[in-house]
C-alpha positions as CSV (number, residue, x, y, z in Angstrom):
1,M,-9.5,38.7,-52.8
2,E,-7.9,35.8,-51.1
3,T,-8.7,32.3,-52.1
4,A,-9.9,30.1,-49.3
5,T,-7.5,27.3,-48.4
6,P,-9.2,24.0,-49.4
7,V,-10.1,21.8,-46.4
8,V,-8.5,18.3,-46.5
9,L,-11.4,16.0,-45.8
10,P,-11.0,12.6,-44.1
11,S,-12.6,9.6,-45.6
12,D,-16.4,9.0,-45.6
13,V,-15.9,6.6,-42.8
14,D,-14.3,9.3,-40.7
15,H,-17.2,11.6,-41.4
16,R,-19.6,9.1,-40.1
17,T,-17.6,8.1,-37.0
18,P,-19.2,9.4,-33.8
19,K,-17.1,11.9,-31.9
20,H,-18.4,10.9,-28.5
21,V,-19.5,7.4,-27.6
22,A,-21.2,6.7,-24.3
23,I,-21.6,3.0,-23.2
24,I,-23.6,1.3,-20.4
25,M,-21.6,-1.8,-19.8
26,D,-24.4,-4.2,-18.9
27,G,-24.5,-8.0,-18.5
28,N,-21.5,-8.9,-16.4
29,G,-23.6,-10.7,-13.8
30,R,-25.7,-12.6,-16.3
31,W,-22.5,-13.6,-18.3
32,A,-21.2,-15.2,-15.1
33,K,-24.5,-16.8,-14.1
34,Q,-24.7,-18.5,-17.6
35,R,-21.3,-20.1,-16.7
36,S,-22.2,-21.0,-13.1
37,L,-19.6,-18.5,-11.9
38,P,-19.9,-15.8,-9.2
39,R,-21.0,-12.4,-10.5
40,T,-17.6,-11.0,-9.7
41,A,-16.1,-13.2,-12.4
42,G,-18.2,-11.4,-14.9
43,H,-17.0,-8.0,-13.7
44,R,-13.4,-9.2,-14.0
45,E,-14.0,-10.5,-17.5
46,G,-15.6,-7.2,-18.4
47,V,-12.3,-5.4,-17.9
48,K,-11.1,-7.0,-21.1
49,S,-14.0,-5.5,-23.0
50,V,-13.1,-2.1,-21.6
51,R,-9.6,-2.5,-23.1
52,A,-11.1,-3.6,-26.4
53,A,-13.5,-0.6,-26.5
54,V,-10.6,1.8,-25.8
55,E,-8.4,0.3,-28.5
56,E,-11.1,0.2,-31.1
57,S,-12.1,3.8,-30.3
58,V,-8.5,4.9,-31.0
59,R,-8.4,2.8,-34.2
60,R,-11.7,4.2,-35.5
61,G,-11.0,7.8,-34.6
62,V,-13.6,8.2,-31.8
63,Q,-12.5,11.3,-29.8
64,I,-14.4,10.7,-26.5
65,L,-15.4,7.4,-24.8
66,T,-17.6,7.6,-21.7
67,L,-18.1,4.3,-19.8
68,F,-20.7,3.8,-17.1
69,A,-18.7,1.8,-14.5
70,F,-20.6,2.3,-11.3
71,S,-23.9,4.1,-10.9
72,S,-25.1,5.9,-7.8
73,E,-27.8,3.2,-7.5
74,N,-25.1,0.4,-7.5
75,W,-24.5,1.0,-3.8
76,R,-27.7,-1.0,-3.2
77,R,-26.0,-4.2,-4.4
78,P,-24.7,-6.8,-2.0
79,R,-21.8,-5.4,0.0
80,S,-19.5,-8.2,-1.1
81,E,-20.1,-7.3,-4.8
82,V,-19.6,-3.6,-4.1
83,N,-16.2,-4.4,-2.4
84,I,-15.1,-6.4,-5.4
85,L,-16.1,-3.6,-7.7
86,M,-14.0,-1.1,-5.7
87,E,-11.0,-3.6,-5.7
88,L,-11.4,-4.0,-9.5
89,F,-11.4,-0.2,-9.9
90,M,-8.2,0.0,-7.9
91,S,-6.5,-2.8,-9.8
92,A,-7.6,-1.4,-13.2
93,L,-6.2,2.0,-12.3
94,R,-2.9,0.4,-11.2
95,N,-2.6,-2.0,-14.2
96,E,-4.0,0.1,-17.1
97,V,-3.1,3.7,-16.5
98,R,0.5,3.3,-17.7
99,R,-0.8,1.6,-20.9
100,L,-3.3,4.4,-21.4
101,H,-0.6,7.1,-20.9
102,E,1.7,5.4,-23.4
103,N,-1.1,5.4,-26.0
104,Q,-1.9,9.1,-25.4
105,V,-5.3,8.4,-23.7
106,R,-6.5,11.0,-21.2
107,L,-8.4,9.5,-18.3
108,R,-11.1,11.4,-16.3
109,V,-13.5,10.1,-13.7
110,I,-16.8,11.8,-13.4
111,G,-19.3,11.4,-10.5
112,E,-19.4,12.0,-6.8
113,R,-16.0,10.4,-5.8
114,G,-16.3,11.6,-2.2
115,A,-18.1,8.3,-1.3
116,F,-15.1,6.2,-2.4
117,P,-12.3,5.1,0.0
118,E,-9.6,7.7,0.4
119,K,-7.0,5.4,-1.2
120,L,-9.1,5.1,-4.3
121,Q,-9.7,8.8,-4.5
122,H,-5.9,9.3,-4.3
123,R,-5.3,6.7,-7.1
124,I,-7.9,8.4,-9.3
125,A,-6.3,11.8,-8.9
126,E,-2.8,10.4,-9.7
127,A,-4.1,8.7,-12.9
128,E,-5.9,11.9,-14.0
129,A,-2.7,14.0,-13.4
130,L,-0.5,11.5,-15.2
131,T,-2.7,11.5,-18.4
132,A,-3.9,15.1,-18.3
133,E,-2.0,16.3,-21.3
134,N,-2.8,13.4,-23.6
135,G,-5.0,14.1,-26.6
136,R,-5.5,10.9,-28.7
137,L,-8.7,9.8,-26.8
138,N,-10.6,11.3,-23.9
139,L,-11.6,8.3,-21.7
140,Q,-14.3,9.2,-19.1
141,V,-15.3,6.6,-16.5
142,A,-18.6,7.4,-14.8
143,A,-18.3,6.2,-11.2
144,N,-20.8,6.8,-8.5
145,Y,-22.5,8.8,-11.2
146,G,-26.2,9.4,-12.0
147,G,-27.7,11.7,-14.7
148,R,-30.2,13.2,-12.2
149,W,-27.4,13.8,-9.7
150,D,-25.5,15.6,-12.4
151,I,-28.4,17.8,-13.2
152,M,-29.1,18.5,-9.5
153,Q,-25.5,19.4,-8.7
154,A,-25.5,21.8,-11.6
155,A,-28.8,23.4,-10.3
156,R,-27.4,23.7,-6.8
157,R,-24.2,25.4,-8.0
158,L,-26.2,27.8,-10.2
159,A,-28.5,28.6,-7.2
160,A,-25.5,29.3,-5.0
161,E,-24.0,31.7,-7.6
162,A,-27.3,33.5,-7.8
163,R,-27.7,33.7,-4.1
164,A,-24.2,35.2,-3.7
165,G,-25.1,37.8,-6.3
166,R,-22.6,36.6,-8.9
167,L,-25.2,35.5,-11.4
168,D,-28.5,37.0,-12.7
169,P,-31.0,34.2,-12.8
170,D,-32.4,35.7,-16.0
171,R,-29.1,34.8,-17.7
172,I,-29.6,31.1,-17.1
173,D,-30.3,29.3,-20.4
174,E,-29.5,25.8,-21.7
175,A,-25.9,26.7,-22.7
176,L,-25.1,28.2,-19.3
177,F,-26.7,25.3,-17.5
178,A,-24.6,22.9,-19.5
179,D,-21.5,24.7,-18.3
180,Y,-22.2,23.4,-14.8
181,L,-22.6,19.8,-15.7
182,S,-19.8,17.1,-15.3
183,F,-18.0,17.6,-18.6
184,P,-18.8,21.0,-20.1
185,D,-15.5,21.2,-21.9
186,L,-16.3,18.1,-24.1
187,L,-18.7,17.4,-26.9
188,E,-22.0,15.8,-25.9
189,P,-22.4,12.1,-26.7
190,D,-23.7,11.5,-30.3
191,F,-23.8,7.7,-29.9
192,F,-25.2,5.9,-26.9
193,I,-24.7,2.1,-26.6
194,R,-26.2,-0.3,-24.1
195,T,-25.1,-3.9,-24.0
196,G,-26.9,-6.8,-22.3
197,G,-30.4,-6.6,-23.9
198,E,-32.1,-4.0,-21.7
199,Q,-33.5,-1.0,-23.5
200,R,-33.4,2.0,-21.1
201,L,-31.1,4.8,-20.2
202,S,-30.7,3.9,-16.5
203,N,-30.0,7.5,-15.4
204,F,-26.8,7.8,-17.5
205,V,-25.8,11.2,-19.0
206,L,-29.4,12.2,-19.4
207,W,-29.0,15.9,-20.2
208,Q,-26.0,15.4,-22.5
209,S,-27.6,12.5,-24.5
210,A,-30.7,14.4,-25.5
211,Y,-29.9,14.0,-29.2
212,A,-27.7,10.9,-29.1
213,E,-28.4,8.0,-31.4
214,L,-29.3,5.0,-29.4
215,Y,-28.0,1.4,-29.9
216,F,-29.1,-1.6,-27.9
217,T,-27.6,-5.0,-28.3
218,D,-28.3,-8.4,-26.6
219,T,-24.5,-9.0,-26.4
220,L,-23.4,-9.2,-22.8
221,W,-20.6,-6.8,-21.9
222,P,-17.9,-9.4,-21.5
223,D,-18.6,-10.6,-25.0
224,F,-18.6,-7.1,-26.5
225,D,-15.3,-7.3,-28.3
226,E,-13.7,-5.2,-31.1
227,A,-16.0,-6.9,-33.7
228,A,-19.2,-6.2,-31.8
229,Y,-18.2,-2.6,-31.2
230,G,-17.3,-2.3,-34.8
231,L,-20.8,-3.4,-35.8
232,A,-22.3,-0.8,-33.6
233,L,-20.1,1.9,-35.1
234,D,-21.0,0.7,-38.6
235,D,-24.7,0.9,-37.6
236,Y,-24.2,4.6,-36.6
237,A,-22.5,5.3,-39.9
238,R,-25.6,4.3,-41.8
239,R,-27.9,6.7,-39.8
240,Q,-29.0,10.2,-40.8
241,R,-29.0,12.7,-37.9
242,R,-31.7,15.4,-38.5
243,F,-31.9,17.5,-35.3
244,G,-35.4,18.5,-36.2
245,R,-34.8,19.0,-39.9
246,T,-36.2,16.9,-42.7
247,G,-34.1,14.2,-44.5
248,D,-34.1,16.3,-47.7
249,Q,-32.7,19.3,-45.8
250,V,-29.9,17.2,-44.3
251,E,-29.0,15.7,-47.7
252,T,-28.9,19.2,-49.3
253,E,-26.7,20.6,-46.6
254,T,-24.4,17.6,-46.8
255,M,-23.9,18.0,-50.5
256,S,-23.4,21.8,-50.4
257,P,-19.8,23.1,-50.8
258,L,-20.0,25.1,-47.6
259,S,-20.8,21.9,-45.7
260,L,-17.5,20.4,-46.9
261,Y,-15.7,23.2,-45.2
262,A,-17.8,22.9,-42.1
263,R,-16.9,19.3,-41.8
264,G,-13.2,20.1,-41.6
């Protein structure tokens, strides 16, 4: 009988690091207003916090970082602000993608990008192609994205498959439905952060965050630096995720020898 090869386990901190963090980056406008600056100044300052979140995610071993940059509802904002947001998106792609690539970060944009200017769509495609083979961190930027839109587009695609006779509707279950959502190849978020003091999901990765741990902070996004993100990750590390089980069950499974192998 062969002896199983022992699994080399990472540190306890690594065990308790979320694999996928989703963040609603809220508070740019209020940050600017507090300083008597135009709202666009807050958006520009918020780009620094994006860089900090990416760098801290890499340092702490987060595998996937999904950032809510522009919701499908944000088109309702003043046209001047929307234009600035589009310009910021363009400049961020131009200025940051090379840095992301050098640090082995893969970039993906999720959402209905058809509404964006053609030049921006082209820049997104170029950035995704350049970083496609990177594996240190998956960085997803949700732009013109909404959780309900994501669910509806999945339902429409499934309906089309069924109508064409390529899919038996009786085969549709949660797992198959999830395959038609925006990022079926990645783990679902296990940690959901919202900055800026509001305590709601705001139509962000609704299906995928069904079991995510929620974290709300009053810190405005431009002030959400490495230290603030680190505090959030430390808070996650102290939580016990049960998924319908009791706390005693989780503790027993965590302590069992088989669970040590499963962690690896």
